[in-house]
C-alpha positions, 0 to 999 in steps of 0.5 A: 507485531500482531499478525492475521492471516487473510485471503485477498478478495479484490484490489481497489487501487494501488494501496487499498485491498479487500480481504477475508480474514481467517475465521471471519465472514465478510470482507474487510477493507485494508489500507497498506501502511507506510505508502500512498499511491496516486488516486484512481477512485476518489470521486472528487479527484481526476485519476492521477498520473501513475494511479492506474499503473500502481493499481495494475501492479498491486492487482498482479501482486495480489490476485484474488485468492492470494494468501496474505499476512496482515500485520499491525504496527504498535506505533500506528492507528489500527484504522483510518478515517474511512474505517479501513484497517491499516496494516502491513501486507505480506505474501510468501514473497515478502512485503507488498509495499516494498515492491511498489516503492521499489518500482517507483509506483508508491510514495512513502507515507506517514499516517500518524506516527513513524512505523517500524518499517518506515525507515526501510520504506524511506530508503527504498523510495529514495533509491527509486526516486534517484533512479527515476523509476516508475512514476518518479520519471513519468509523473511531474506531480509525483512528489515525496509525501512522507513525514 
C-alpha cells in the first residue's frame, strides 16, 4: 500500500481530519477508510447520537501536530464524492479506525470495494457491538452499515 507521511492540522468530526502532507503546502481533507461515525457537521442533518463522542475521541487520538501515516488501499477509490482523500490513518500506536471501532464509536463501512483491512474492521465492530460498547448501547439508531 502506498504510504504518505502527514501532520494533523485539525479534526473535523469522528471520521474526517485535515492534514498537511509531507513536502506540500496547504491542508488536505482525509476521510478515514473503512469506518463511519454519526454525523455532527452535515447541515442537512441534526447532530446524531454518538457523533460528539466519536469526534472527541478522534480529537484526543489525533491532536494538532500528530504525525500520521496515510495509506491508500488498492481496492478502494482514492477520493470520495466530496474530494476528500480516502485513506487508512496510522499513528505510532497503530490504526486509528480500529481504536474507534473497538470503543464502539464507529461502524464498519464499505465505500466502494472491500479493502484490505476490512475483514479485521468487521470483526472488531462485531465484538464491540456484542459487548455493547459506546454507541452500540447508548444510541438506538446506531446500526451496522458495512457491506
